[in-house]
mmCIF file as Biopython writes it, N, C-alpha, C and O atoms, coordinates in Angstrom:
data_model
#
loop_
_atom_site.group_PDB
_atom_site.id
_atom_site.type_symbol
_atom_site.label_atom_id
_atom_site.label_alt_id
_atom_site.label_comp_id
_atom_site.label_asym_id
_atom_site.label_entity_id
_atom_site.label_seq_id
_atom_site.pdbx_PDB_ins_code
_atom_site.Cartn_x
_atom_site.Cartn_y
_atom_site.Cartn_z
_atom_site.occupancy
_atom_site.B_iso_or_equiv
_atom_site.auth_seq_id
_atom_site.auth_asym_id
_atom_site.pdbx_PDB_model_num
ATOM 1   N N  . UNK A ? 1  ? -155.028 -152.673 -57.272 1.0 0.0 1  A 1 
ATOM 2   C CA . UNK A ? 1  ? -155.779 -151.588 -57.831 1.0 0.0 1  A 1 
ATOM 3   C C  . UNK A ? 1  ? -154.998 -151.053 -59.020 1.0 0.0 1  A 1 
ATOM 4   O O  . UNK A ? 1  ? -153.797 -150.802 -58.914 1.0 0.0 1  A 1 
ATOM 5   N N  . UNK A ? 2  ? -155.650 -150.882 -60.118 1.0 0.0 2  A 1 
ATOM 6   C CA . UNK A ? 2  ? -154.971 -150.352 -61.295 1.0 0.0 2  A 1 
ATOM 7   C C  . UNK A ? 2  ? -154.974 -148.837 -61.269 1.0 0.0 2  A 1 
ATOM 8   O O  . UNK A ? 2  ? -155.840 -148.222 -60.648 1.0 0.0 2  A 1 
ATOM 9   N N  . UNK A ? 3  ? -154.016 -148.241 -61.935 1.0 0.0 3  A 1 
ATOM 10  C CA . UNK A ? 3  ? -153.992 -146.782 -61.970 1.0 0.0 3  A 1 
ATOM 11  C C  . UNK A ? 3  ? -155.216 -146.296 -62.722 1.0 0.0 3  A 1 
ATOM 12  O O  . UNK A ? 3  ? -155.623 -146.901 -63.714 1.0 0.0 3  A 1 
ATOM 13  N N  . UNK A ? 4  ? -155.791 -145.231 -62.264 1.0 0.0 4  A 1 
ATOM 14  C CA . UNK A ? 4  ? -156.981 -144.687 -62.869 1.0 0.0 4  A 1 
ATOM 15  C C  . UNK A ? 4  ? -158.275 -145.298 -62.349 1.0 0.0 4  A 1 
ATOM 16  O O  . UNK A ? 4  ? -159.362 -144.842 -62.701 1.0 0.0 4  A 1 
ATOM 17  N N  . UNK A ? 5  ? -158.165 -146.324 -61.516 1.0 0.0 5  A 1 
ATOM 18  C CA . UNK A ? 5  ? -159.361 -146.946 -60.958 1.0 0.0 5  A 1 
ATOM 19  C C  . UNK A ? 5  ? -159.922 -146.052 -59.863 1.0 0.0 5  A 1 
ATOM 20  O O  . UNK A ? 5  ? -159.176 -145.546 -59.024 1.0 0.0 5  A 1 
ATOM 21  N N  . UNK A ? 6  ? -161.221 -145.860 -59.871 1.0 0.0 6  A 1 
ATOM 22  C CA . UNK A ? 6  ? -161.877 -145.027 -58.870 1.0 0.0 6  A 1 
ATOM 23  C C  . UNK A ? 6  ? -162.278 -145.874 -57.679 1.0 0.0 6  A 1 
ATOM 24  O O  . UNK A ? 6  ? -162.950 -146.894 -57.837 1.0 0.0 6  A 1 
ATOM 25  N N  . UNK A ? 7  ? -161.870 -145.458 -56.486 1.0 0.0 7  A 1 
ATOM 26  C CA . UNK A ? 7  ? -162.306 -146.092 -55.247 1.0 0.0 7  A 1 
ATOM 27  C C  . UNK A ? 7  ? -162.725 -145.006 -54.276 1.0 0.0 7  A 1 
ATOM 28  O O  . UNK A ? 7  ? -162.257 -143.870 -54.352 1.0 0.0 7  A 1 
ATOM 29  N N  . UNK A ? 8  ? -163.608 -145.365 -53.368 1.0 0.0 8  A 1 
ATOM 30  C CA . UNK A ? 8  ? -164.059 -144.465 -52.323 1.0 0.0 8  A 1 
ATOM 31  C C  . UNK A ? 8  ? -163.483 -144.941 -51.002 1.0 0.0 8  A 1 
ATOM 32  O O  . UNK A ? 8  ? -163.407 -146.145 -50.755 1.0 0.0 8  A 1 
ATOM 33  N N  . UNK A ? 9  ? -163.081 -144.019 -50.159 1.0 0.0 9  A 1 
ATOM 34  C CA . UNK A ? 9  ? -162.566 -144.372 -48.845 1.0 0.0 9  A 1 
ATOM 35  C C  . UNK A ? 9  ? -163.650 -144.079 -47.821 1.0 0.0 9  A 1 
ATOM 36  O O  . UNK A ? 9  ? -164.164 -142.962 -47.752 1.0 0.0 9  A 1 
ATOM 37  N N  . UNK A ? 10 ? -163.995 -145.084 -47.027 1.0 0.0 10 A 1 
ATOM 38  C CA . UNK A ? 10 ? -165.011 -144.926 -45.990 1.0 0.0 10 A 1 
ATOM 39  C C  . UNK A ? 10 ? -164.467 -145.466 -44.678 1.0 0.0 10 A 1 
ATOM 40  O O  . UNK A ? 10 ? -163.787 -146.493 -44.653 1.0 0.0 10 A 1 
ATOM 41  N N  . UNK A ? 11 ? -164.769 -144.769 -43.590 1.0 0.0 11 A 1 
ATOM 42  C CA . UNK A ? 11 ? -164.371 -145.220 -42.265 1.0 0.0 11 A 1 
ATOM 43  C C  . UNK A ? 11 ? -165.509 -146.017 -41.659 1.0 0.0 11 A 1 
ATOM 44  O O  . UNK A ? 11 ? -166.681 -145.702 -41.866 1.0 0.0 11 A 1 
ATOM 45  N N  . UNK A ? 12 ? -165.158 -147.050 -40.909 1.0 0.0 12 A 1 
ATOM 46  C CA . UNK A ? 12 ? -166.174 -147.875 -40.253 1.0 0.0 12 A 1 
ATOM 47  C C  . UNK A ? 12 ? -166.630 -147.281 -38.927 1.0 0.0 12 A 1 
ATOM 48  O O  . UNK A ? 12 ? -167.562 -147.803 -38.315 1.0 0.0 12 A 1 
ATOM 49  N N  . UNK A ? 13 ? -166.018 -146.236 -38.480 1.0 0.0 13 A 1 
ATOM 50  C CA . UNK A ? 13 ? -166.368 -145.603 -37.211 1.0 0.0 13 A 1 
ATOM 51  C C  . UNK A ? 13 ? -165.195 -144.796 -36.716 1.0 0.0 13 A 1 
ATOM 52  O O  . UNK A ? 13 ? -164.171 -144.712 -37.393 1.0 0.0 13 A 1 
ATOM 53  N N  . UNK A ? 14 ? -165.321 -144.214 -35.569 1.0 0.0 14 A 1 
ATOM 54  C CA . UNK A ? 14 ? -164.280 -143.333 -35.053 1.0 0.0 14 A 1 
ATOM 55  C C  . UNK A ? 14 ? -162.938 -144.029 -34.861 1.0 0.0 14 A 1 
ATOM 56  O O  . UNK A ? 14 ? -161.901 -143.456 -35.193 1.0 0.0 14 A 1 
ATOM 57  N N  . UNK A ? 15 ? -162.933 -145.237 -34.339 1.0 0.0 15 A 1 
ATOM 58  C CA . UNK A ? 15 ? -161.688 -145.941 -34.060 1.0 0.0 15 A 1 
ATOM 59  C C  . UNK A ? 15 ? -161.469 -147.137 -34.980 1.0 0.0 15 A 1 
ATOM 60  O O  . UNK A ? 15 ? -160.547 -147.924 -34.763 1.0 0.0 15 A 1 
ATOM 61  N N  . UNK A ? 16 ? -162.286 -147.276 -35.979 1.0 0.0 16 A 1 
ATOM 62  C CA . UNK A ? 16 ? -162.206 -148.441 -36.855 1.0 0.0 16 A 1 
ATOM 63  C C  . UNK A ? 16 ? -161.388 -148.160 -38.101 1.0 0.0 16 A 1 
ATOM 64  O O  . UNK A ? 16 ? -161.019 -147.022 -38.390 1.0 0.0 16 A 1 
ATOM 65  N N  . UNK A ? 17 ? -161.123 -149.217 -38.816 1.0 0.0 17 A 1 
ATOM 66  C CA . UNK A ? 17 ? -160.323 -149.112 -40.035 1.0 0.0 17 A 1 
ATOM 67  C C  . UNK A ? 17 ? -161.116 -148.498 -41.180 1.0 0.0 17 A 1 
ATOM 68  O O  . UNK A ? 17 ? -162.340 -148.380 -41.124 1.0 0.0 17 A 1 
ATOM 69  N N  . UNK A ? 18 ? -160.386 -148.112 -42.214 1.0 0.0 18 A 1 
ATOM 70  C CA . UNK A ? 18 ? -160.998 -147.594 -43.428 1.0 0.0 18 A 1 
ATOM 71  C C  . UNK A ? 18 ? -161.252 -148.734 -44.401 1.0 0.0 18 A 1 
ATOM 72  O O  . UNK A ? 18 ? -160.620 -149.788 -44.330 1.0 0.0 18 A 1 
ATOM 73  N N  . UNK A ? 19 ? -162.181 -148.503 -45.302 1.0 0.0 19 A 1 
ATOM 74  C CA . UNK A ? 19 ? -162.439 -149.417 -46.401 1.0 0.0 19 A 1 
ATOM 75  C C  . UNK A ? 19 ? -162.222 -148.667 -47.704 1.0 0.0 19 A 1 
ATOM 76  O O  . UNK A ? 19 ? -162.536 -147.481 -47.801 1.0 0.0 19 A 1 
ATOM 77  N N  . UNK A ? 20 ? -161.693 -149.346 -48.691 1.0 0.0 20 A 1 
ATOM 78  C CA . UNK A ? 20 ? -161.474 -148.778 -50.017 1.0 0.0 20 A 1 
ATOM 79  C C  . UNK A ? 20 ? -162.455 -149.469 -50.951 1.0 0.0 20 A 1 
ATOM 80  O O  . UNK A ? 20 ? -162.216 -150.597 -51.383 1.0 0.0 20 A 1 
ATOM 81  N N  . UNK A ? 21 ? -163.556 -148.800 -51.263 1.0 0.0 21 A 1 
ATOM 82  C CA . UNK A ? 21 ? -164.699 -149.400 -51.936 1.0 0.0 21 A 1 
ATOM 83  C C  . UNK A ? 21 ? -164.829 -148.971 -53.392 1.0 0.0 21 A 1 
ATOM 84  O O  . UNK A ? 21 ? -164.552 -147.820 -53.730 1.0 0.0 21 A 1 
ATOM 85  N N  . UNK A ? 22 ? -165.250 -149.890 -54.253 1.0 0.0 22 A 1 
ATOM 86  C CA . UNK A ? 22 ? -165.596 -149.490 -55.612 1.0 0.0 22 A 1 
ATOM 87  C C  . UNK A ? 22 ? -166.948 -148.768 -55.574 1.0 0.0 22 A 1 
ATOM 88  O O  . UNK A ? 22 ? -167.812 -149.144 -54.782 1.0 0.0 22 A 1 
ATOM 89  N N  . UNK A ? 23 ? -167.148 -147.762 -56.392 1.0 0.0 23 A 1 
ATOM 90  C CA . UNK A ? 23 ? -168.416 -147.023 -56.389 1.0 0.0 23 A 1 
ATOM 91  C C  . UNK A ? 23 ? -169.643 -147.913 -56.619 1.0 0.0 23 A 1 
ATOM 92  O O  . UNK A ? 23 ? -170.738 -147.572 -56.171 1.0 0.0 23 A 1 
ATOM 93  N N  . UNK A ? 24 ? -169.482 -149.026 -57.297 1.0 0.0 24 A 1 
ATOM 94  C CA . UNK A ? 24 ? -170.617 -149.903 -57.584 1.0 0.0 24 A 1 
ATOM 95  C C  . UNK A ? 24 ? -171.225 -150.531 -56.330 1.0 0.0 24 A 1 
ATOM 96  O O  . UNK A ? 24 ? -172.333 -151.062 -56.399 1.0 0.0 24 A 1 
ATOM 97  N N  . UNK A ? 25 ? -170.537 -150.489 -55.189 1.0 0.0 25 A 1 
ATOM 98  C CA . UNK A ? 25 ? -171.067 -151.069 -53.948 1.0 0.0 25 A 1 
ATOM 99  C C  . UNK A ? 25 ? -171.881 -150.075 -53.130 1.0 0.0 25 A 1 
ATOM 100 O O  . UNK A ? 25 ? -172.503 -150.466 -52.142 1.0 0.0 25 A 1 
ATOM 101 N N  . UNK A ? 26 ? -171.893 -148.813 -53.511 1.0 0.0 26 A 1 
ATOM 102 C CA . UNK A ? 26 ? -172.570 -147.773 -52.734 1.0 0.0 26 A 1 
ATOM 103 C C  . UNK A ? 26 ? -174.027 -147.640 -53.178 1.0 0.0 26 A 1 
ATOM 104 O O  . UNK A ? 26 ? -174.314 -147.375 -54.346 1.0 0.0 26 A 1 
ATOM 105 N N  . UNK A ? 27 ? -174.936 -147.828 -52.223 1.0 0.0 27 A 1 
ATOM 106 C CA . UNK A ? 27 ? -176.361 -147.699 -52.497 1.0 0.0 27 A 1 
ATOM 107 C C  . UNK A ? 27 ? -176.866 -146.294 -52.170 1.0 0.0 27 A 1 
ATOM 108 O O  . UNK A ? 27 ? -177.741 -145.766 -52.857 1.0 0.0 27 A 1 
ATOM 109 N N  . UNK A ? 28 ? -176.300 -145.685 -51.101 1.0 0.0 28 A 1 
ATOM 110 C CA . UNK A ? 28 ? -176.811 -144.402 -50.634 1.0 0.0 28 A 1 
ATOM 111 C C  . UNK A ? 28 ? -175.745 -143.695 -49.796 1.0 0.0 28 A 1 
ATOM 112 O O  . UNK A ? 28 ? -174.992 -144.334 -49.060 1.0 0.0 28 A 1 
ATOM 113 N N  . UNK A ? 29 ? -175.697 -142.379 -49.918 1.0 0.0 29 A 1 
ATOM 114 C CA . UNK A ? 29 ? -174.809 -141.565 -49.085 1.0 0.0 29 A 1 
ATOM 115 C C  . UNK A ? 29 ? -175.653 -140.443 -48.491 1.0 0.0 29 A 1 
ATOM 116 O O  . UNK A ? 29 ? -176.305 -139.680 -49.204 1.0 0.0 29 A 1 
ATOM 117 N N  . UNK A ? 30 ? -175.617 -140.369 -47.168 1.0 0.0 30 A 1 
ATOM 118 C CA . UNK A ? 30 ? -176.303 -139.294 -46.462 1.0 0.0 30 A 1 
ATOM 119 C C  . UNK A ? 30 ? -175.404 -138.799 -45.356 1.0 0.0 30 A 1 
ATOM 120 O O  . UNK A ? 30 ? -174.636 -139.583 -44.800 1.0 0.0 30 A 1 
ATOM 121 N N  . UNK A ? 31 ? -175.469 -137.575 -45.028 1.0 0.0 31 A 1 
ATOM 122 C CA . UNK A ? 31 ? -174.747 -136.904 -43.960 1.0 0.0 31 A 1 
ATOM 123 C C  . UNK A ? 31 ? -173.956 -137.837 -43.038 1.0 0.0 31 A 1 
ATOM 124 O O  . UNK A ? 31 ? -174.434 -138.217 -41.970 1.0 0.0 31 A 1 
ATOM 125 N N  . UNK A ? 32 ? -172.756 -138.198 -43.459 1.0 0.0 32 A 1 
ATOM 126 C CA . UNK A ? 32 ? -171.873 -139.008 -42.643 1.0 0.0 32 A 1 
ATOM 127 C C  . UNK A ? 32 ? -172.133 -140.504 -42.675 1.0 0.0 32 A 1 
ATOM 128 O O  . UNK A ? 32 ? -171.481 -141.253 -41.948 1.0 0.0 32 A 1 
ATOM 129 N N  . UNK A ? 33 ? -173.071 -140.960 -43.500 1.0 0.0 33 A 1 
ATOM 130 C CA . UNK A ? 33 ? -173.413 -142.381 -43.558 1.0 0.0 33 A 1 
ATOM 131 C C  . UNK A ? 33 ? -173.347 -142.866 -45.002 1.0 0.0 33 A 1 
ATOM 132 O O  . UNK A ? 33 ? -173.908 -142.250 -45.907 1.0 0.0 33 A 1 
ATOM 133 N N  . UNK A ? 34 ? -172.651 -143.983 -45.195 1.0 0.0 34 A 1 
ATOM 134 C CA . UNK A ? 34 ? -172.601 -144.627 -46.504 1.0 0.0 34 A 1 
ATOM 135 C C  . UNK A ? 34 ? -173.247 -145.995 -46.355 1.0 0.0 34 A 1 
ATOM 136 O O  . UNK A ? 34 ? -172.798 -146.813 -45.552 1.0 0.0 34 A 1 
ATOM 137 N N  . UNK A ? 35 ? -174.284 -146.242 -47.115 1.0 0.0 35 A 1 
ATOM 138 C CA . UNK A ? 35 ? -174.957 -147.552 -47.101 1.0 0.0 35 A 1 
ATOM 139 C C  . UNK A ? 35 ? -174.555 -148.292 -48.370 1.0 0.0 35 A 1 
ATOM 140 O O  . UNK A ? 35 ? -174.561 -147.739 -49.470 1.0 0.0 35 A 1 
ATOM 141 N N  . UNK A ? 36 ? -174.205 -149.563 -48.179 1.0 0.0 36 A 1 
ATOM 142 C CA . UNK A ? 36 ? -173.758 -150.381 -49.299 1.0 0.0 36 A 1 
ATOM 143 C C  . UNK A ? 36 ? -174.875 -151.291 -49.792 1.0 0.0 36 A 1 
ATOM 144 O O  . UNK A ? 36 ? -175.848 -151.546 -49.081 1.0 0.0 36 A 1 
ATOM 145 N N  . UNK A ? 37 ? -174.721 -151.774 -51.017 1.0 0.0 37 A 1 
ATOM 146 C CA . UNK A ? 37 ? -175.696 -152.698 -51.585 1.0 0.0 37 A 1 
ATOM 147 C C  . UNK A ? 37 ? -175.197 -154.141 -51.535 1.0 0.0 37 A 1 
ATOM 148 O O  . UNK A ? 37 ? -175.670 -154.997 -52.283 1.0 0.0 37 A 1 
ATOM 149 N N  . UNK A ? 38 ? -174.235 -154.400 -50.646 1.0 0.0 38 A 1 
ATOM 150 C CA . UNK A ? 38 ? -173.673 -155.737 -50.428 1.0 0.0 38 A 1 
ATOM 151 C C  . UNK A ? 38 ? -173.631 -155.992 -48.921 1.0 0.0 38 A 1 
ATOM 152 O O  . UNK A ? 38 ? -173.718 -155.052 -48.131 1.0 0.0 38 A 1 
ATOM 153 N N  . UNK A ? 39 ? -173.499 -157.248 -48.524 1.0 0.0 39 A 1 
ATOM 154 C CA . UNK A ? 39 ? -173.483 -157.582 -47.096 1.0 0.0 39 A 1 
ATOM 155 C C  . UNK A ? 39 ? -172.109 -157.304 -46.477 1.0 0.0 39 A 1 
ATOM 156 O O  . UNK A ? 39 ? -171.101 -157.230 -47.179 1.0 0.0 39 A 1 
ATOM 157 N N  . UNK A ? 40 ? -172.093 -157.156 -45.168 1.0 0.0 40 A 1 
ATOM 158 C CA . UNK A ? 40 ? -170.822 -156.932 -44.468 1.0 0.0 40 A 1 
ATOM 159 C C  . UNK A ? 40 ? -169.904 -158.150 -44.601 1.0 0.0 40 A 1 
ATOM 160 O O  . UNK A ? 40 ? -168.683 -158.004 -44.657 1.0 0.0 40 A 1 
ATOM 161 N N  . UNK A ? 41 ? -170.483 -159.342 -44.650 1.0 0.0 41 A 1 
ATOM 162 C CA . UNK A ? 41 ? -169.681 -160.552 -44.825 1.0 0.0 41 A 1 
ATOM 163 C C  . UNK A ? 41 ? -168.992 -160.550 -46.193 1.0 0.0 41 A 1 
ATOM 164 O O  . UNK A ? 41 ? -167.835 -160.955 -46.309 1.0 0.0 41 A 1 
ATOM 165 N N  . UNK A ? 42 ? -169.693 -160.100 -47.208 1.0 0.0 42 A 1 
ATOM 166 C CA . UNK A ? 42 ? -169.119 -160.041 -48.551 1.0 0.0 42 A 1 
ATOM 167 C C  . UNK A ? 42 ? -167.979 -159.023 -48.593 1.0 0.0 42 A 1 
ATOM 168 O O  . UNK A ? 42 ? -166.938 -159.276 -49.200 1.0 0.0 42 A 1 
ATOM 169 N N  . UNK A ? 43 ? -168.179 -157.872 -47.946 1.0 0.0 43 A 1 
ATOM 170 C CA . UNK A ? 43 ? -167.135 -156.848 -47.887 1.0 0.0 43 A 1 
ATOM 171 C C  . UNK A ? 43 ? -165.899 -157.402 -47.190 1.0 0.0 43 A 1 
ATOM 172 O O  . UNK A ? 43 ? -164.784 -157.206 -47.674 1.0 0.0 43 A 1 
ATOM 173 N N  . UNK A ? 44 ? -166.072 -158.089 -46.062 1.0 0.0 44 A 1 
ATOM 174 C CA . UNK A ? 44 ? -164.944 -158.672 -45.330 1.0 0.0 44 A 1 
ATOM 175 C C  . UNK A ? 44 ? -164.143 -159.630 -46.211 1.0 0.0 44 A 1 
ATOM 176 O O  . UNK A ? 44 ? -162.916 -159.670 -46.122 1.0 0.0 44 A 1 
ATOM 177 N N  . UNK A ? 45 ? -164.813 -160.388 -47.046 1.0 0.0 45 A 1 
ATOM 178 C CA . UNK A ? 45 ? -164.145 -161.368 -47.904 1.0 0.0 45 A 1 
ATOM 179 C C  . UNK A ? 45 ? -163.367 -160.732 -49.058 1.0 0.0 45 A 1 
ATOM 180 O O  . UNK A ? 45 ? -162.557 -161.402 -49.699 1.0 0.0 45 A 1 
ATOM 181 N N  . UNK A ? 46 ? -163.603 -159.452 -49.327 1.0 0.0 46 A 1 
ATOM 182 C CA . UNK A ? 46 ? -162.971 -158.801 -50.473 1.0 0.0 46 A 1 
ATOM 183 C C  . UNK A ? 46 ? -161.572 -158.258 -50.192 1.0 0.0 46 A 1 
ATOM 184 O O  . UNK A ? 46 ? -160.814 -158.012 -51.130 1.0 0.0 46 A 1 
ATOM 185 N N  . UNK A ? 47 ? -161.215 -158.068 -48.934 1.0 0.0 47 A 1 
ATOM 186 C CA . UNK A ? 47 ? -159.895 -157.535 -48.601 1.0 0.0 47 A 1 
ATOM 187 C C  . UNK A ? 47 ? -159.743 -156.058 -48.899 1.0 0.0 47 A 1 
ATOM 188 O O  . UNK A ? 47 ? -158.683 -155.622 -49.349 1.0 0.0 47 A 1 
ATOM 189 N N  . UNK A ? 48 ? -160.770 -155.292 -48.658 1.0 0.0 48 A 1 
ATOM 190 C CA . UNK A ? 48 ? -160.765 -153.866 -48.982 1.0 0.0 48 A 1 
ATOM 191 C C  . UNK A ? 48 ? -160.264 -152.985 -47.845 1.0 0.0 48 A 1 
ATOM 192 O O  . UNK A ? 48 ? -160.490 -151.775 -47.863 1.0 0.0 48 A 1 
ATOM 193 N N  . UNK A ? 49 ? -159.591 -153.567 -46.857 1.0 0.0 49 A 1 
ATOM 194 C CA . UNK A ? 49 ? -159.074 -152.780 -45.730 1.0 0.0 49 A 1 
ATOM 195 C C  . UNK A ? 49 ? -157.794 -152.029 -46.084 1.0 0.0 49 A 1 
ATOM 196 O O  . UNK A ? 49 ? -157.432 -151.075 -45.395 1.0 0.0 49 A 1 
ATOM 197 N N  . UNK A ? 50 ? -157.109 -152.440 -47.138 1.0 0.0 50 A 1 
ATOM 198 C CA . UNK A ? 50 ? -155.853 -151.792 -47.539 1.0 0.0 50 A 1 
ATOM 199 C C  . UNK A ? 50 ? -155.978 -151.272 -48.958 1.0 0.0 50 A 1 
ATOM 200 O O  . UNK A ? 50 ? -156.487 -151.966 -49.838 1.0 0.0 50 A 1 
ATOM 201 N N  . UNK A ? 51 ? -155.515 -150.054 -49.178 1.0 0.0 51 A 1 
ATOM 202 C CA . UNK A ? 51 ? -155.508 -149.496 -50.533 1.0 0.0 51 A 1 
ATOM 203 C C  . UNK A ? 51 ? -154.665 -150.399 -51.421 1.0 0.0 51 A 1 
ATOM 204 O O  . UNK A ? 51 ? -153.574 -150.813 -51.029 1.0 0.0 51 A 1 
ATOM 205 N N  . UNK A ? 52 ? -155.153 -150.701 -52.587 1.0 0.0 52 A 1 
ATOM 206 C CA . UNK A ? 52 ? -154.405 -151.537 -53.515 1.0 0.0 52 A 1 
ATOM 207 C C  . UNK A ? 52 ? -154.617 -153.016 -53.320 1.0 0.0 52 A 1 
ATOM 208 O O  . UNK A ? 52 ? -154.070 -153.815 -54.080 1.0 0.0 52 A 1 
ATOM 209 N N  . UNK A ? 53 ? -155.401 -153.415 -52.318 1.0 0.0 53 A 1 
ATOM 210 C CA . UNK A ? 53 ? -155.597 -154.838 -52.053 1.0 0.0 53 A 1 
ATOM 211 C C  . UNK A ? 53 ? -156.947 -155.337 -52.569 1.0 0.0 53 A 1 
ATOM 212 O O  . UNK A ? 53 ? -157.308 -156.496 -52.366 1.0 0.0 53 A 1 
ATOM 213 N N  . UNK A ? 54 ? -157.668 -154.475 -53.220 1.0 0.0 54 A 1 
ATOM 214 C CA . UNK A ? 54 ? -159.003 -154.824 -53.684 1.0 0.0 54 A 1 
ATOM 215 C C  . UNK A ? 54 ? -158.980 -155.941 -54.700 1.0 0.0 54 A 1 
ATOM 216 O O  . UNK A ? 54 ? -158.283 -155.854 -55.712 1.0 0.0 54 A 1 
ATOM 217 N N  . UNK A ? 55 ? -159.748 -157.005 -54.433 1.0 0.0 55 A 1 
ATOM 218 C CA . UNK A ? 55 ? -159.877 -158.101 -55.382 1.0 0.0 55 A 1 
ATOM 219 C C  . UNK A ? 55 ? -160.745 -157.651 -56.550 1.0 0.0 55 A 1 
ATOM 220 O O  . UNK A ? 55 ? -161.628 -156.808 -56.388 1.0 0.0 55 A 1 
ATOM 221 N N  . UNK A ? 56 ? -160.497 -158.201 -57.693 1.0 0.0 56 A 1 
ATOM 222 C CA . UNK A ? 56 ? -161.348 -157.916 -58.843 1.0 0.0 56 A 1 
ATOM 223 C C  . UNK A ? 56 ? -162.632 -158.697 -58.699 1.0 0.0 56 A 1 
ATOM 224 O O  . UNK A ? 56 ? -162.613 -159.823 -58.201 1.0 0.0 56 A 1 
ATOM 225 N N  . UNK A ? 57 ? -163.735 -158.138 -59.117 1.0 0.0 57 A 1 
ATOM 226 C CA . UNK A ? 57 ? -165.025 -158.830 -59.099 1.0 0.0 57 A 1 
ATOM 227 C C  . UNK A ? 57 ? -165.068 -159.873 -60.159 1.0 0.0 57 A 1 
ATOM 228 O O  . UNK A ? 57 ? -166.075 -160.566 -60.303 1.0 0.0 57 A 1 
#
């Protein structure tokens, strides 16, 4: 992750890990729910579980 890059932190649930997402993947945000415009398989392949580990698109 480069300095100045904007990422959003989202939790997958109460006991699950966090994701560090680029804003371009967010389709909708409602009261405690973030819906993405990409598949869960695609998110898993990106390595967004750790801050700073985000692959470039």
